[in-house]
N, C-alpha and C positions, 0 to 999 in steps of 0.2 A: 556827417562821419555821424553814422547810427548805432552801431556797435553799443551797446549797453555792458559790454564786461571790461569796455577801455573808455574813458572820458578826455576829451581833448579841449586845452584853454591855450589862449595865445598871451605872453605879455609881450608886446613889443618885438624882436626877434628871437623870442624863445617859445616853441611850443613845448607844452606840459601835458605827458601822457599819463594817465593813474588810472590804476591795476583797481579796477571795482570787480571783479569778479568772485562775487560768495560764495562758500563762507572763508577761502584762506589762498584766494589767487592761483587754486590748482590748473599749471599750465593744460589746457586740454585745445579743441580747435575754436572755441569761440574767443578766448582768450589773446591766443596766437593771433588770429585772422585779426582782433582789435587791434594788435601793438603796430601790427604790417600795414592796417588800414593808417593808422595814426603815423606813423611816418611817411606813408604817400604823400599822405593831408599835410603834413609839416613842409615837404619840399614843395608840392605845388601851390601853397599857398606863403613860398618863400621864406620861411621860418630858416635861421642860419644856426640853430644848435636844438638840441632837446633833451628835455629833461623827463624821466621815466622814475614815478614813484609809485606809491600803494598808497591807496584810501582805506584800505581794513588793517586790521589789526599785525597781520604779516604781511612782508613783499612778495613770499610764493613760498607756500609751506610743499612746494614739490610738481608733480603731474597729476594728473587725474588718469585714475585707472584705463580711459578710452585709447588713451595713447598705448599704451602697453597692450592692451587687446587688438590696437589696429595694427601693431607690431608684430605682434604675432600672427596675423594673417595676411602679413606682406605690405603692410601700409593700403589696405582696402578700404575706402572711405574719407583718407583723407586729402583734405586739396593739398596742403601744405606740410611734408613731413617733417619733425624734428628738430631732423639736423637742417633742414632746406629754410626750415625759421630763423635758427642760430645764424646760419650764413648772410641771409638777407640782411638781418641786423647789420653783420659786421660791416655790410657793402655798402650800408646807409653813406652817403658820402658827408653830411653832417656828423660834429660833435654830438655824443649820445653820452651823458651822466646820467645814472642809477643811483638814486637815494634807497637805502637799505635799511631797512629795522623789522621786528621782531624776527623771524623764521625765515630764513633764505637758504633752501635746503635743495636738493636733488636738481631739479629742472629748472627753479627760481634760482639757482645760483648758475647755471647754463645760464640764464638769461642776462643775468649781470654782467658776467664774466663778458660777453659779445658786446657790452657797450666798453665806452672808452676808459673810461674814469667811474669809480665805485667810491661811493660814502657811504660810510657804514655808522648807523648808531650804536653806542657804546655797548647796549644790550642785546645786541644782534647774538641768534647764533646761525652758524652757517656753515654750511659743509656738505659732503657728498654722500647721501647716506642710502643709495639705491641697494649696497651690500645686505642691508638690512629683508630685503625682500628676495633675493637671490637676482639680482640687476647689477649693471654697472654704469653708467651714464650712457645716453641713449645720444645726445645732443654733441657730443664731441667734447663734454667736459675734461675728461681724463685729460687729452692731448692738449687743451688750454691751459691748463694745471701744471705740465710739464713744461710750458714756454714760459709761465711766469714762475712758479716754486718750483722748477728742478722736477725729476724724476721720483727722489727719495720721498717728498714732500707728495706727488701727485698720489703713488702708490697708498701711502697709507692713507690719506684721506681718501680714497676708493677702495680699497681694501678692507677697512674696517669700519666705513661708513659712521663717522661721529661729526657729532658736532662741536665747533670749535668757536670759542669770544671771536669779537671783532679785531681787538688787540693783536690776536696770535695771526689772524690773516692777515693785516699789516705788517706783521713781521715778516710774512712768509711771499710779498710780494702780489698778495690776490684783493685786497683791497688797498687803494690808494690814501684815505683818509679816515678816521675813525673822529667821530667828534660827539659831544653828549647827548643825549635822547632830544634833550628840547630845543638843540641848536639847527637839528638836522636838516629841518625844512628851511630855517635860513640859509645855510652854509652851505646846500647842493643848489640852491635858486642863484645863491648869489656866483656860484660858480659857472654855474650853465648859462648865466647871463654874460660872466664875462669872456665865455667862449661866445657866445651868439653875438656881442659887438667886437669879435675878432675880425681879422681878414679872412673871409669866409674860403677865398681859393687857395690859400695858403694851409691853410686847415685842411680840406679836402687833399690836398697834392702831401700834406701830412702823415693822413690814415691811409691812401695808396701804397706807399713807399714801406710804412713801418710793416702793413701786409705782407707786401713784397717781401722783406728782410725777413721777416718773420715765417714766411713761409717757402722762401730759396735762398737765403743766404743772403749775406751782406753783399756779396759781388754780384749777383741779380738786381738788387736795387741800384747799385753803381752804374748798371749799365742801361737803366732807364732813367735816371735822374734828371739830367739836363732835358731828355725829352717830355717829360712832366712838367719841370720846372718852367717849359717855354710860355706856359698860361699865365705866369707870375709877371712876365714882362709887361703885359699890355693890362694887367689888370688899374684900375682905380686905385684900388687898395693900398699898392705899391706906391702908385704916385702921391697917394695921402700921406702916407707914413714916412716918405722922405723928404716930403712939403714941411712934414712936422718937427721934423728931426731937426732938421734946416733952420727952423722958425723957434721952436718951442724944447727943443732936447728930446731924450729919448723915453718913449712909454706914455706918451698923450695925443697920440692921434687917435682921431675918431673914423671908424670906418664904416665904410655902410654898405659892406657883404660883395661890393663888384667888384 
């Protein structure tokens, strides 16, 4: 992977994508392509979880003006549309953790919302600020805020265009965990590594069932659950987990992601 906007490194089963599209990680074709290339590289290399973080002052200060210009021109010149970018992240079968610090607004927040778990530094400023320039979220942020925080908060965020502190976002169910700034790197890495060392097949099926339930309802998820879970019964991870349970008790299995 040679995209200079996103660096990738590996720590055992964990792939770490570092956003470094200066000066503020504005969403643009190079950054979007870099994230998608990074996810492809992670999956092709056998990684079992992904951590997305920023190597700059902010996680992402929004979208580059080039995206707005392309949208006004019906998307001409964009290899990947903003919505397709977000959907591709959500479709990744690997668990993805976003480590947010500094400013995380507009398209940056939408990128974080496409991840499975968000850990935010306490000093972070987070929000959907598109209304301040006459827009609303372009990558599905409104819909995903409704899913997590409800219609009342989603409308507040996108209509007012304000920045909120991390604790407020945690209370509104838009952030999983808030940690002190100096602990963000270690806390996010530890959580992502825990996922990477977990039962990979089970994690993939969990993501699939959650998406079906969110998009189509609980009944739709129930209807396909048994079929989706067929892969579990032949997985080596399940055999490992059951053997460990019998020998050592719960929570001590060492999975291989098989």
